[in-house]
MARKEPA-597996 format. One record per residue: x, y, z of N, C-alpha, C in turn. Coordinates in Angstrom, 2 decimals. Layout:
<nodes>
X | Y | Z | X | Y | Z | X | Y | Z
...
</nodes>
This chain:
<nodes>
7.31 | -59.81 | 1.09 | 6.00 | -59.13 | 0.91 | 5.30 | -59.01 | 2.25
4.71 | -57.85 | 2.52 | 4.04 | -57.62 | 3.80 | 2.79 | -58.47 | 3.92
2.55 | -58.99 | 5.11 | 1.35 | -59.79 | 5.38 | 0.27 | -58.96 | 6.06
0.52 | -57.70 | 6.25 | -0.46 | -56.82 | 6.90 | -1.57 | -56.46 | 5.92
-2.82 | -56.92 | 6.14 | -3.89 | -56.64 | 5.18 | -4.31 | -55.19 | 5.13
-3.90 | -54.40 | 6.15 | -4.31 | -53.00 | 6.21 | -3.21 | -52.06 | 5.71
-2.08 | -52.62 | 5.30 | -0.98 | -51.77 | 4.84 | -1.37 | -51.10 | 3.53
-0.87 | -49.87 | 3.34 | -1.14 | -49.14 | 2.10 | -0.48 | -49.86 | 0.93
-1.07 | -49.81 | -0.26 | -0.48 | -50.48 | -1.42 | 0.85 | -49.87 | -1.80
1.71 | -50.68 | -2.38 | 3.01 | -50.19 | -2.81 | 2.84 | -49.25 | -3.99
3.51 | -48.12 | -3.94 | 3.45 | -47.16 | -5.03 | 4.84 | -46.98 | -5.62
4.93 | -46.44 | -6.83 | 6.25 | -46.23 | -7.43 | 7.09 | -45.30 | -6.58
8.43 | -45.36 | -6.73 | 9.31 | -44.47 | -5.93 | 8.89 | -43.01 | -6.10
9.04 | -42.27 | -5.05 | 8.63 | -40.87 | -5.08 | 9.71 | -40.02 | -4.43
9.73 | -38.76 | -4.80 | 10.66 | -37.83 | -4.19 | 10.10 | -37.39 | -2.85
10.92 | -37.39 | -1.78 | 10.42 | -36.97 | -0.46 | 9.86 | -35.55 | -0.53
8.80 | -35.33 | 0.23 | 8.21 | -34.00 | 0.26 | 9.16 | -33.02 | 0.93
9.29 | -31.81 | 0.41 | 10.18 | -30.82 | 1.03 | 9.62 | -30.35 | 2.36
10.48 | -29.72 | 3.15 | 10.07 | -29.20 | 4.46 | 9.48 | -27.81 | 4.37
9.64 | -27.15 | 3.23 | 9.13 | -25.80 | 3.06 | 7.94 | -25.83 | 2.10
6.81 | -25.22 | 2.48 | 5.64 | -25.25 | 1.61 | 5.91 | -24.63 | 0.24
5.39 | -25.28 | -0.80 | 5.47 | -24.73 | -2.16 | 4.30 | -23.76 | -2.33
4.44 | -22.58 | -1.74 | 3.32 | -21.64 | -1.63 | 3.06 | -20.91 | -2.94
1.82 | -21.04 | -3.41 | 1.36 | -20.31 | -4.59 | 0.10 | -19.54 | -4.21
0.13 | -18.21 | -4.27 | -1.04 | -17.41 | -3.86 | -2.29 | -17.77 | -4.65
-3.43 | -17.74 | -3.99 | -4.72 | -17.96 | -4.65 | -5.65 | -16.81 | -4.30
-6.70 | -16.65 | -5.09 | -7.63 | -15.53 | -4.88 | -8.97 | -15.97 | -4.32
-9.36 | -17.22 | -4.55 | -10.69 | -17.68 | -4.12 | -10.67 | -19.19 | -3.91
-11.71 | -19.68 | -3.27 | -11.86 | -21.12 | -3.07 | -12.26 | -21.79 | -4.38
-11.76 | -22.99 | -4.59 | -12.19 | -23.83 | -5.70 | -13.07 | -24.93 | -5.11
-14.37 | -24.71 | -5.12 | -15.28 | -25.60 | -4.40 | -15.26 | -27.03 | -4.94
-15.38 | -27.20 | -6.23 | -15.42 | -28.54 | -6.80 | -14.10 | -29.27 | -6.61
-13.01 | -28.52 | -6.52 | -11.70 | -29.13 | -6.33 | -11.62 | -29.87 | -5.00
-12.45 | -29.50 | -4.02 | -12.45 | -30.17 | -2.73 | -12.76 | -31.66 | -2.87
-13.51 | -32.01 | -3.91 | -13.83 | -33.41 | -4.17 | -13.00 | -33.97 | -5.33
-12.75 | -33.14 | -6.34 | -12.05 | -33.65 | -7.53 | -10.66 | -34.18 | -7.20
-9.94 | -33.52 | -6.29 | -8.55 | -33.90 | -6.02 | -8.45 | -35.31 | -5.44
-9.52 | -35.77 | -4.79 | -9.52 | -37.10 | -4.18 | -9.20 | -38.16 | -5.22
-9.78 | -38.00 | -6.42 | -9.67 | -39.01 | -7.46 | -8.40 | -38.87 | -8.30
-7.59 | -37.84 | -8.03 | -6.30 | -37.69 | -8.71 | -5.31 | -38.74 | -8.21
-5.52 | -39.23 | -6.99 | -4.64 | -40.23 | -6.42 | -5.05 | -41.60 | -6.96
-4.13 | -42.34 | -7.59 | -4.50 | -43.66 | -8.13 | -4.94 | -44.65 | -7.07
-4.62 | -44.39 | -5.81 | -5.01 | -45.28 | -4.71 | -6.22 | -44.75 | -3.94
-7.05 | -43.91 | -4.59 | -8.13 | -43.26 | -3.85 | -9.14 | -44.26 | -3.31
-9.40 | -45.33 | -4.02 | -10.37 | -46.33 | -3.54 | -9.86 | -46.96 | -2.25
-8.59 | -47.34 | -2.23 | -8.00 | -47.92 | -1.03 | -8.02 | -46.93 | 0.12
-7.70 | -45.67 | -0.16 | -7.71 | -44.65 | 0.89 | -9.09 | -44.49 | 1.50
-10.12 | -44.49 | 0.65 | -11.49 | -44.36 | 1.14 | -11.90 | -45.58 | 1.95
-11.55 | -46.77 | 1.46 | -11.89 | -48.01 | 2.18 | -11.21 | -48.08 | 3.54
-9.91 | -47.77 | 3.58 | -9.19 | -47.81 | 4.85 | -9.68 | -46.72 | 5.79
-10.00 | -45.55 | 5.24 | -10.57 | -44.49 | 6.06 | -11.91 | -44.89 | 6.65
-12.73 | -45.58 | 5.84 | -14.01 | -46.06 | 6.33 | -13.85 | -47.09 | 7.43
-12.89 | -48.02 | 7.27 | -12.63 | -49.01 | 8.32 | -12.16 | -48.34 | 9.60
-11.29 | -47.35 | 9.44 | -10.78 | -46.63 | 10.62 | -11.92 | -45.92 | 11.34
-12.86 | -45.36 | 10.58 | -13.98 | -44.65 | 11.18 | -14.88 | -45.54 | 12.01
-14.81 | -46.86 | 11.79 | -15.63 | -47.80 | 12.56 | -15.06 | -48.08 | 13.95
-13.80 | -47.70 | 14.17 | -13.18 | -47.92 | 15.48 | -13.76 | -46.92 | 16.47
-14.35 | -47.38 | 17.57 | -14.98 | -46.45 | 18.53 | -13.97 | -45.46 | 19.11
-14.38 | -44.22 | 19.25 | -13.65 | -43.13 | 19.90 | -12.35 | -42.80 | 19.16
-11.45 | -43.76 | 19.08 | -10.12 | -43.49 | 18.52 | -10.19 | -43.27 | 17.01
-11.06 | -44.00 | 16.32 | -11.12 | -43.92 | 14.86 | -11.30 | -42.51 | 14.31
-12.31 | -41.75 | 14.78 | -12.47 | -40.38 | 14.28 | -11.26 | -39.48 | 14.57
-10.58 | -39.71 | 15.70 | -9.39 | -38.91 | 16.02 | -8.27 | -39.23 | 15.03
-8.12 | -40.50 | 14.70 | -7.11 | -40.91 | 13.72 | -7.42 | -40.30 | 12.36
-8.69 | -40.32 | 11.95 | -9.08 | -39.71 | 10.69 | -8.81 | -38.21 | 10.69
-9.00 | -37.57 | 11.84 | -8.72 | -36.15 | 11.95 | -7.22 | -35.90 | 11.76
-6.40 | -36.79 | 12.35 | -4.96 | -36.67 | 12.16 | -4.55 | -36.87 | 10.72
-5.15 | -37.85 | 10.05 | -4.86 | -38.09 | 8.64 | -5.28 | -36.88 | 7.80
-6.38 | -36.25 | 8.21 | -6.85 | -35.06 | 7.51 | -5.77 | -33.98 | 7.48
-5.12 | -33.77 | 8.61 | -4.07 | -32.74 | 8.66 | -2.78 | -33.20 | 8.00
-2.53 | -34.51 | 7.95 | -1.40 | -35.02 | 7.17 | -1.64 | -34.71 | 5.69
-2.89 | -34.81 | 5.26 | -3.23 | -34.46 | 3.87 | -2.98 | -32.98 | 3.62
-3.40 | -32.13 | 4.56 | -3.19 | -30.69 | 4.40 | -1.70 | -30.40 | 4.25
-0.87 | -31.03 | 5.07 | 0.58 | -30.82 | 5.00 | 1.12 | -31.32 | 3.67
0.67 | -32.50 | 3.24 | 1.11 | -33.03 | 1.96 | 0.76 | -32.11 | 0.81
-0.43 | -31.53 | 0.84 | -0.85 | -30.60 | -0.22 | -0.02 | -29.31 | -0.16
0.24 | -28.84 | 1.04 | 1.05 | -27.63 | 1.19 | 2.46 | -27.82 | 0.66
3.05 | -28.96 | 0.98 | 4.44 | -29.21 | 0.60 | 4.59 | -29.52 | -0.89
3.53 | -29.99 | -1.53 | 3.61 | -30.36 | -2.95 | 2.94 | -29.33 | -3.85
2.52 | -28.20 | -3.28 | 1.83 | -27.21 | -4.08 | 0.48 | -27.67 | -4.57
-0.16 | -28.55 | -3.78 | -1.49 | -29.04 | -4.12 | -1.50 | -30.18 | -5.12
-0.32 | -30.73 | -5.43 | -0.23 | -31.75 | -6.48 | -0.49 | -33.17 | -5.98
-0.30 | -33.42 | -4.69 | -0.44 | -34.79 | -4.21 | -0.77 | -34.81 | -2.72
-1.32 | -35.91 | -2.29 | -1.59 | -36.09 | -0.87 | -1.23 | -37.51 | -0.47
-0.85 | -37.74 | 0.78 | -0.38 | -39.06 | 1.21 | -1.49 | -40.09 | 1.29
-1.16 | -41.33 | 0.98 | -2.10 | -42.43 | 1.13 | -2.35 | -42.72 | 2.60
-3.52 | -43.26 | 2.88 | -3.82 | -43.71 | 4.25 | -3.04 | -45.00 | 4.49
-2.29 | -45.03 | 5.59 | -1.42 | -46.16 | 5.89 | -1.64 | -46.56 | 7.34
-2.17 | -47.76 | 7.59 | -2.41 | -48.21 | 8.96 | -1.11 | -48.38 | 9.74
0.03 | -48.49 | 9.05 | 1.31 | -48.55 | 9.75 | 1.64 | -47.22 | 10.42
0.95 | -46.15 | 10.02 | 1.18 | -44.83 | 10.60 | 0.04 | -44.44 | 11.54
-0.65 | -45.43 | 12.05 | -1.80 | -45.22 | 12.93 | -1.43 | -44.30 | 14.10
-0.28 | -44.56 | 14.74 | 0.13 | -43.76 | 15.90 | 0.43 | -42.31 | 15.50
1.02 | -42.12 | 14.30 | 1.29 | -40.75 | 13.82 | -0.01 | -39.98 | 13.64
-0.99 | -40.63 | 13.01 | -2.28 | -39.97 | 12.80 | -2.96 | -39.66 | 14.13
-2.85 | -40.60 | 15.05 | -3.48 | -40.40 | 16.36 | -2.86 | -39.22 | 17.09
-1.54 | -39.11 | 17.07 | -0.85 | -38.02 | 17.75 | -1.20 | -36.67 | 17.12
-1.34 | -36.63 | 15.80 | -1.67 | -35.36 | 15.16 | -3.13 | -35.01 | 15.35
-3.99 | -36.01 | 15.43 | -5.41 | -35.75 | 15.55 | -5.87 | -35.41 | 16.95
-5.12 | -35.83 | 17.96 | -5.58 | -35.64 | 19.33 | -5.62 | -34.17 | 19.71
-4.73 | -33.34 | 19.14 | -4.69 | -31.93 | 19.53 | -5.88 | -31.14 | 18.98
-6.19 | -31.22 | 17.68 | -7.40 | -30.54 | 17.22 | -8.67 | -31.12 | 17.83
-8.65 | -32.42 | 18.19 | -9.81 | -33.01 | 18.86 | -10.02 | -32.38 | 20.23
-8.93 | -32.21 | 20.99 | -9.04 | -31.59 | 22.32 | -9.46 | -30.13 | 22.21
-8.95 | -29.44 | 21.19 | -9.36 | -28.04 | 20.98 | -10.86 | -27.98 | 20.71
-11.34 | -28.88 | 19.87 | -12.78 | -28.91 | 19.58 | -13.59 | -29.22 | 20.82
-13.08 | -30.12 | 21.66 | -13.78 | -30.51 | 22.87 | -13.87 | -29.36 | 23.86
-12.73 | -28.69 | 24.10 | -12.67 | -27.63 | 25.11 | -13.33 | -26.35 | 24.60
-12.85 | -25.86 | 23.45 | -13.38 | -24.60 | 22.91 | -14.81 | -24.78 | 22.43
-15.14 | -25.98 | 21.93 | -16.49 | -26.22 | 21.45 | -17.52 | -26.09 | 22.54
-17.18 | -26.56 | 23.75 | -18.12 | -26.44 | 24.88 | -18.37 | -24.97 | 25.21
-17.30 | -24.19 | 25.18 | -17.42 | -22.76 | 25.51 | -18.22 | -22.02 | 24.45
-18.01 | -22.38 | 23.17 | -18.64 | -21.64 | 22.08 | -20.04 | -22.15 | 21.74
-20.21 | -23.48 | 21.75 | -21.45 | -24.07 | 21.24 | -22.52 | -24.21 | 22.32
-22.12 | -24.55 | 23.55 | -23.11 | -24.77 | 24.62 | -24.00 | -23.56 | 24.85
-23.46 | -22.33 | 24.95 | -24.35 | -21.16 | 25.12 | -25.32 | -20.99 | 23.96
-24.85 | -21.27 | 22.74 | -25.72 | -21.15 | 21.57 | -26.87 | -22.14 | 21.67
-26.56 | -23.37 | 22.06 | -27.59 | -24.40 | 22.19 | -28.63 | -24.01 | 23.24
-28.17 | -23.47 | 24.36 | -29.09 | -23.08 | 25.43 | -30.01 | -21.94 | 24.98
-29.44 | -20.97 | 24.26 | -30.24 | -19.84 | 23.78 | -31.28 | -20.32 | 22.78
-30.89 | -21.26 | 21.91 | -31.80 | -21.74 | 20.88 | -32.91 | -22.62 | 21.44
-32.75 | -23.11 | 22.65 | -33.80 | -23.90 | 23.27 | -35.01 | -23.05 | 23.66
-34.77 | -21.75 | 23.88 | -35.86 | -20.86 | 24.33 | -36.98 | -20.77 | 23.30
-36.68 | -20.43 | 22.02 | -37.79 | -20.37 | 21.04 | -38.42 | -21.74 | 20.79
-37.65 | -22.82 | 20.92 | -38.22 | -24.15 | 20.72 | -39.26 | -24.48 | 21.79
-38.93 | -24.19 | 23.05 | -39.89 | -24.42 | 24.13 | -41.09 | -23.48 | 24.00
-40.85 | -22.27 | 23.50 | -41.96 | -21.33 | 23.30 | -42.93 | -21.87 | 22.25
-42.40 | -22.47 | 21.19 | -43.25 | -23.07 | 20.17 | -44.09 | -24.21 | 20.75
-43.45 | -25.03 | 21.56 | -44.15 | -26.17 | 22.17 | -45.24 | -25.69 | 23.12
-44.96 | -24.63 | 23.87 | -45.95 | -24.08 | 24.79 | -47.12 | -23.48 | 24.05
-46.84 | -22.80 | 22.93 | -47.91 | -22.21 | 22.12 | -48.81 | -23.30 | 21.55
-48.21 | -24.38 | 21.11 | -49.00 | -25.49 | 20.54 | -49.89 | -26.13 | 21.60
-49.39 | -26.22 | 22.82 | -50.16 | -26.85 | 23.89 | -51.38 | -26.03 | 24.27
-51.34 | -24.72 | 24.04 | -52.44 | -23.84 | 24.42 | -53.37 | -23.52 | 23.24
-53.15 | -24.17 | 22.10 | -53.99 | -23.95 | 20.92 | -54.81 | -25.20 | 20.63
-56.12 | -25.00 | 20.40 | -57.02 | -26.15 | 20.23 | -57.30 | -26.48 | 18.76
-56.88 | -25.63 | 17.84 | -57.07 | -25.87 | 16.42 | -55.93 | -26.77 | 15.92
-56.21 | -28.05 | 15.75 | -55.16 | -29.01 | 15.40 | -54.49 | -28.69 | 14.07
-55.28 | -28.28 | 13.07 | -54.71 | -27.95 | 11.76 | -53.76 | -26.77 | 11.86
-54.23 | -25.73 | 12.57 | -53.39 | -24.55 | 12.74 | -52.13 | -24.88 | 13.52
-52.29 | -25.76 | 14.52 | -51.13 | -26.17 | 15.32 | -50.11 | -26.88 | 14.44
-50.61 | -27.80 | 13.59 | -49.71 | -28.56 | 12.73 | -48.93 | -27.68 | 11.77
-49.63 | -26.77 | 11.10 | -48.98 | -25.87 | 10.14 | -48.02 | -24.93 | 10.87
-48.48 | -24.39 | 12.00 | -47.65 | -23.47 | 12.76 | -46.38 | -24.12 | 13.27
-46.51 | -25.35 | 13.78 | -45.34 | -26.07 | 14.28 | -44.34 | -26.36 | 13.15
-44.87 | -26.78 | 12.01 | -43.99 | -27.09 | 10.89 | -43.22 | -25.86 | 10.43
-43.93 | -24.75 | 10.22 | -43.27 | -23.51 | 9.79 | -42.29 | -23.01 | 10.85
-42.74 | -23.07 | 12.10 | -41.88 | -22.62 | 13.19 | -40.62 | -23.46 | 13.31
-40.80 | -24.78 | 13.15 | -39.64 | -25.67 | 13.26 | -38.66 | -25.44 | 12.11
-39.17 | -25.22 | 10.90 | -38.30 | -24.96 | 9.75 | -37.51 | -23.67 | 9.94
-38.18 | -22.63 | 10.43 | -37.50 | -21.37 | 10.70 | -36.45 | -21.56 | 11.79
-36.83 | -22.30 | 12.83 | -35.89 | -22.57 | 13.93 | -34.67 | -23.33 | 13.44
-34.86 | -24.32 | 12.56 | -33.75 | -25.10 | 12.03 | -32.83 | -24.23 | 11.20
-33.41 | -23.33 | 10.38 | -32.60 | -22.43 | 9.56 | -31.75 | -21.52 | 10.43
-32.37 | -20.95 | 11.46 | -31.63 | -20.07 | 12.38 | -30.55 | -20.86 | 13.11
-30.88 | -22.09 | 13.50 | -29.93 | -22.94 | 14.21 | -28.70 | -23.22 | 13.36
-28.92 | -23.50 | 12.07 | -27.80 | -23.77 | 11.17 | -26.92 | -22.54 | 11.02
-27.56 | -21.38 | 10.82 | -26.80 | -20.14 | 10.64 | -26.02 | -19.76 | 11.90
-26.67 | -19.91 | 13.05 | -26.00 | -19.56 | 14.32 | -24.86 | -20.52 | 14.62
-25.03 | -21.80 | 14.28 | -23.99 | -22.79 | 14.56 | -22.75 | -22.57 | 13.71
-22.88 | -21.81 | 12.62 | -21.72 | -21.52 | 11.79 | -20.73 | -20.58 | 12.49
-21.24 | -19.76 | 13.41 | -20.37 | -18.81 | 14.11 | -19.30 | -19.53 | 14.92
-19.67 | -20.51 | 15.79 | -18.62 | -21.25 | 16.49 | -17.68 | -21.99 | 15.54
-18.21 | -22.50 | 14.43 | -17.38 | -23.23 | 13.47 | -16.31 | -22.32 | 12.88
-16.67 | -21.07 | 12.59 | -15.72 | -20.12 | 12.02 | -14.58 | -19.82 | 13.00
-14.86 | -19.88 | 14.28 | -13.82 | -19.67 | 15.30 | -12.99 | -20.94 | 15.49
-13.65 | -22.09 | 15.45 | -12.96 | -23.36 | 15.70 | -12.00 | -23.75 | 14.58
-12.34 | -23.41 | 13.34 | -11.49 | -23.82 | 12.21 | -10.05 | -23.34 | 12.35
-9.80 | -22.04 | 12.56 | -8.39 | -21.61 | 12.72 | -7.74 | -22.17 | 13.97
-8.50 | -22.38 | 15.04 | -7.93 | -22.95 | 16.25 | -7.47 | -24.39 | 16.02
-8.33 | -25.19 | 15.39 | -7.97 | -26.57 | 15.10 | -6.85 | -26.64 | 14.06
-6.85 | -25.72 | 13.12 | -5.82 | -25.68 | 12.10 | -4.44 | -25.51 | 12.73
-4.35 | -24.57 | 13.66 | -3.07 | -24.34 | 14.34 | -2.63 | -25.57 | 15.13
-3.57 | -26.17 | 15.86 | -3.23 | -27.34 | 16.67 | -2.82 | -28.52 | 15.80
-3.53 | -28.74 | 14.68 | -3.24 | -29.88 | 13.82 | -1.94 | -29.74 | 13.05
-1.62 | -28.55 | 12.57 | -0.41 | -28.35 | 11.78 | 0.83 | -28.22 | 12.67
0.67 | -27.63 | 13.84 | 1.81 | -27.41 | 14.74 | 2.00 | -28.54 | 15.75
1.07 | -29.51 | 15.77 | 1.14 | -30.63 | 16.72 | 1.25 | -30.12 | 18.16
0.38 | -29.17 | 18.51 | 0.47 | -28.53 | 19.82 | -0.91 | -28.03 | 20.22
-1.27 | -28.24 | 21.47 | -2.55 | -27.77 | 21.98 | -2.52 | -26.27 | 22.29
-1.45 | -25.82 | 22.90 | -1.36 | -24.43 | 23.37 | -1.40 | -23.41 | 22.26
-0.79 | -23.72 | 21.09 | -0.73 | -22.72 | 20.02 | -2.10 | -22.42 | 19.44
-3.07 | -23.27 | 19.72 | -4.42 | -23.06 | 19.19 | -5.08 | -21.82 | 19.78
-4.57 | -21.35 | 20.92 | -5.21 | -20.25 | 21.63 | -4.46 | -18.92 | 21.45
-3.85 | -18.76 | 20.28 | -3.24 | -17.48 | 19.90 | -4.35 | -16.61 | 19.32
-5.04 | -15.87 | 20.19 | -6.26 | -15.18 | 19.79 | -6.02 | -14.05 | 18.80
-4.84 | -13.42 | 18.86 | -4.53 | -12.38 | 17.88 | -4.47 | -12.96 | 16.48
-3.84 | -14.12 | 16.34 | -3.74 | -14.80 | 15.05 | -5.12 | -15.25 | 14.58
-5.92 | -15.76 | 15.51 | -7.26 | -16.25 | 15.17 | -8.14 | -15.11 | 14.65
-8.09 | -13.97 | 15.32 | -8.88 | -12.81 | 14.88 | -8.44 | -12.36 | 13.50
-7.13 | -12.37 | 13.26 | -6.61 | -11.97 | 11.95 | -7.07 | -12.95 | 10.88
-7.06 | -14.24 | 11.20 | -7.51 | -15.27 | 10.24 | -8.97 | -15.07 | 9.89
-9.79 | -14.82 | 10.91 | -11.22 | -14.63 | 10.68 | -11.48 | -13.37 | 9.84
-10.77 | -12.30 | 10.14 | -10.93 | -11.06 | 9.37 | -10.63 | -11.28 | 7.89
-9.61 | -12.07 | 7.62 | -9.16 | -12.25 | 6.24 | -9.96 | -13.30 | 5.46
-10.62 | -14.22 | 6.16 | -11.23 | -15.35 | 5.45 | -12.66 | -15.66 | 5.88
-13.31 | -14.81 | 6.68 | -14.60 | -15.20 | 7.27 | -15.66 | -15.51 | 6.21
-15.71 | -14.72 | 5.14 | -16.73 | -14.97 | 4.12 | -16.43 | -16.27 | 3.37
-15.17 | -16.52 | 3.09 | -14.79 | -17.77 | 2.42 | -15.10 | -18.97 | 3.31
-14.83 | -18.85 | 4.62 | -15.16 | -19.93 | 5.54 | -16.65 | -20.20 | 5.55
-17.44 | -19.13 | 5.59 | -18.89 | -19.28 | 5.64 | -19.42 | -19.97 | 4.39
-19.00 | -19.51 | 3.22 | -19.46 | -20.11 | 1.97 | -18.97 | -21.54 | 1.82
-17.71 | -21.78 | 2.22 | -17.17 | -23.13 | 2.14 | -17.88 | -24.10 | 3.06
-18.20 | -23.65 | 4.26 | -18.93 | -24.50 | 5.21 | -20.32 | -24.83 | 4.68
-20.99 | -23.85 | 4.10 | -22.32 | -24.10 | 3.53 | -22.24 | -25.09 | 2.38
-21.22 | -24.94 | 1.54 | -21.04 | -25.87 | 0.42 | -20.78 | -27.29 | 0.93
-19.89 | -27.43 | 1.91 | -19.59 | -28.75 | 2.45 | -20.79 | -29.36 | 3.17
-21.54 | -28.52 | 3.90 | -22.71 | -29.03 | 4.60 | -23.74 | -29.56 | 3.61
-23.94 | -28.83 | 2.51 | -24.92 | -29.25 | 1.49 | -24.47 | -30.54 | 0.80
-23.22 | -30.57 | 0.35 | -22.73 | -31.74 | -0.38 | -22.59 | -32.96 | 0.53
-22.18 | -32.74 | 1.79 | -22.06 | -33.85 | 2.72 | -23.42 | -34.47 | 3.01
-24.43 | -33.61 | 3.13 | -25.79 | -34.11 | 3.36 | -26.26 | -34.96 | 2.19
-25.96 | -34.52 | 0.96 | -26.33 | -35.29 | -0.22 | -25.62 | -36.65 | -0.23
-24.33 | -36.65 | 0.11 | -23.57 | -37.90 | 0.12 | -24.14 | -38.89 | 1.13
-24.46 | -38.38 | 2.33 | -25.00 | -39.25 | 3.38 | -26.36 | -39.79 | 2.97
-27.21 | -38.93 | 2.39 | -28.53 | -39.38 | 1.93 | -28.40 | -40.44 | 0.85
-27.46 | -40.25 | -0.07 | -27.23 | -41.26 | -1.11 | -26.73 | -42.56 | -0.48
-25.94 | -42.41 | 0.59 | -25.46 | -43.59 | 1.29 | -26.58 | -44.39 | 1.92
-27.56 | -43.68 | 2.49 | -28.71 | -44.36 | 3.08 | -29.57 | -45.04 | 2.00
-29.68 | -44.37 | 0.86 | -30.45 | -44.96 | -0.24 | -29.81 | -46.27 | -0.68
-28.47 | -46.33 | -0.64 | -27.74 | -47.54 | -1.04 | -27.69 | -48.54 | 0.11
-28.79 | -48.69 | 0.81 | -28.91 | -49.69 | 1.90 | -27.83 | -49.51 | 2.97
-27.50 | -48.27 | 3.28 | -26.55 | -47.89 | 4.33 | -25.09 | -48.17 | 3.96
-24.86 | -48.98 | 2.93 | -23.48 | -49.30 | 2.56 | -22.75 | -48.05 | 2.10
-23.45 | -47.17 | 1.40 | -22.83 | -45.95 | 0.89 | -22.33 | -45.01 | 1.96
-22.93 | -45.07 | 3.16 | -22.48 | -44.20 | 4.25 | -21.04 | -44.54 | 4.62
-20.69 | -45.83 | 4.52 | -19.33 | -46.28 | 4.81 | -18.32 | -45.56 | 3.92
-18.70 | -45.31 | 2.65 | -17.82 | -44.62 | 1.71 | -17.95 | -43.10 | 1.84
-19.13 | -42.63 | 2.23 | -19.38 | -41.19 | 2.27 | -18.54 | -40.49 | 3.32
-18.44 | -41.07 | 4.51 | -17.76 | -40.38 | 5.61 | -16.28 | -40.09 | 5.31
-15.47 | -41.08 | 4.86 | -14.08 | -40.73 | 4.55 | -13.96 | -39.74 | 3.40
-14.87 | -39.78 | 2.43 | -14.84 | -38.80 | 1.33 | -15.08 | -37.40 | 1.88
-15.99 | -37.29 | 2.84 | -16.26 | -35.99 | 3.47 | -15.02 | -35.49 | 4.21
-14.33 | -36.39 | 4.93 | -13.09 | -36.02 | 5.62 | -12.05 | -35.51 | 4.63
-11.92 | -36.18 | 3.48 | -10.95 | -35.77 | 2.47 | -11.32 | -34.41 | 1.88
-12.61 | -34.19 | 1.65 | -13.06 | -32.89 | 1.13 | -12.76 | -31.78 | 2.14
-12.99 | -32.05 | 3.41 | -12.69 | -31.07 | 4.45 | -11.21 | -30.73 | 4.49
-10.37 | -31.74 | 4.25 | -8.92 | -31.50 | 4.26 | -8.53 | -30.49 | 3.18
-9.11 | -30.62 | 1.99 | -8.77 | -29.67 | 0.91 | -9.34 | -28.29 | 1.21
-10.49 | -28.25 | 1.86 | -11.08 | -26.97 | 2.28 | -10.14 | -26.25 | 3.24
-9.61 | -26.98 | 4.23 | -8.67 | -26.39 | 5.18 | -7.41 | -25.90 | 4.45
-6.92 | -26.72 | 3.54 | -5.74 | -26.35 | 2.75 | -5.98 | -25.06 | 1.97
-7.11 | -24.96 | 1.29 | -7.42 | -23.76 | 0.51 | -7.59 | -22.54 | 1.40
-8.24 | -22.71 | 2.54 | -8.41 | -21.58 | 3.46 | -7.07 | -21.05 | 3.94
-6.17 | -21.96 | 4.27 | -4.85 | -21.56 | 4.75 | -4.09 | -20.81 | 3.65
-4.18 | -21.29 | 2.41 | -3.53 | -20.59 | 1.29 | -4.13 | -19.20 | 1.10
-5.45 | -19.08 | 1.22 | -6.08 | -17.77 | 1.10 | -5.55 | -16.82 | 2.17
-5.45 | -17.33 | 3.38 | -4.97 | -16.52 | 4.50 | -3.54 | -16.04 | 4.23
-2.67 | -16.94 | 3.77 | -1.29 | -16.55 | 3.46 | -1.26 | -15.59 | 2.29
-2.12 | -15.80 | 1.29 | -2.16 | -14.93 | 0.12 | -2.57 | -13.51 | 0.48
-3.32 | -13.37 | 1.58 | -3.78 | -12.06 | 2.02 | -2.92 | -11.47 | 3.13
-1.69 | -12.00 | 3.24 | -0.73 | -11.43 | 4.17 | -0.74 | -12.02 | 5.56
-1.38 | -13.17 | 5.76 | -1.44 | -13.79 | 7.07 | -0.13 | -14.42 | 7.49
0.04 | -14.58 | 8.80 | 1.26 | -15.17 | 9.37 | 1.18 | -16.69 | 9.29
2.26 | -17.31 | 8.78 | 2.29 | -18.76 | 8.61 | 2.31 | -19.49 | 9.95
1.75 | -20.69 | 9.96 | 1.78 | -21.56 | 11.14 | 3.09 | -22.35 | 11.11
3.79 | -22.47 | 12.24 | 5.01 | -23.29 | 12.27 | 4.64 | -24.77 | 12.20
4.74 | -25.35 | 11.01 | 4.33 | -26.75 | 10.81 | 5.36 | -27.70 | 11.41
4.85 | -28.65 | 12.17 | 5.71 | -29.69 | 12.74 | 5.44 | -30.98 | 11.98
6.48 | -31.51 | 11.35 | 6.33 | -32.70 | 10.53 | 6.32 | -33.96 | 11.39
5.63 | -34.98 | 10.89 | 5.63 | -36.27 | 11.57 | 7.02 | -36.89 | 11.45
7.39 | -37.76 | 12.39 | 8.73 | -38.35 | 12.37 | 8.97 | -39.29 | 11.20
7.89 | -39.80 | 10.58 | 8.05 | -40.73 | 9.46 | 7.71 | -40.02 | 8.17
8.31 | -40.44 | 7.04 | 8.04 | -39.77 | 5.75 | 6.62 | -39.95 | 5.30
6.16 | -39.03 | 4.47 | 4.81 | -39.07 | 3.95 | 4.82 | -39.64 | 2.54
4.36 | -40.89 | 2.35 | 4.33 | -41.43 | 0.99 | 3.30 | -40.73 | 0.14
3.54 | -40.69 | -1.13 | 2.63 | -40.01 | -2.05 | 1.90 | -41.00 | -2.91
0.69 | -40.61 | -3.30 | -0.09 | -41.45 | -4.20 | 0.31 | -41.28 | -5.65
1.29 | -40.44 | -5.93 | 1.69 | -40.21 | -7.32 | 3.12 | -40.65 | -7.52
</nodes>
């Protein structure tokens, strides 16, 4: 018997996942399924707990969770959405290697895409502050600042979705192909955005809303709930990526050359 306290629980024998995706065309996103599928795995509590522990590791932890996220996407693709692999600390290096590429893509491309947006959005914010400084009516200043800030936040959220829509296909390619360079196939990225931009936008809004609710509930539960909320959000994002990729393929998109990890992917079923 293993003495490793972080090892994944033993599951019944399973058939190895095939190397070719069990592709079934879909027509639309299944929003609730992004969360429902998590609980189909009998080991979901352990997966969430281990994911939460991993997230506490500085710097490396989120990268490992990102790698596990793409292992889930591959598991769903290969099983036709029927199962996803358990989180296994024995595969820490595998997750790290898969996660480092989409992390680097986010770091490099994110600076190029997000930094200009942030700088532009600072202009109306400073304008609001300057207007408040030159107004002597405190009540009017308070109401004006509140309304202005709410409008600014709404615009900020909407504008920030644009870089996200570009980053998703780039990170998807890097995570599934285990390669940094393939993320910058701009012809493929443009085609992906053309075929799925509205679905990406609606899916991101849904995840942003539900993730905010989960985090708020976590804070209400004396911060303990945040520990559980973050890995659940990662798992929901994994199914979102999986569904987006299926939509893209269903609409005639070119498949990503998936590179499998050197070790087998155990299933929770």
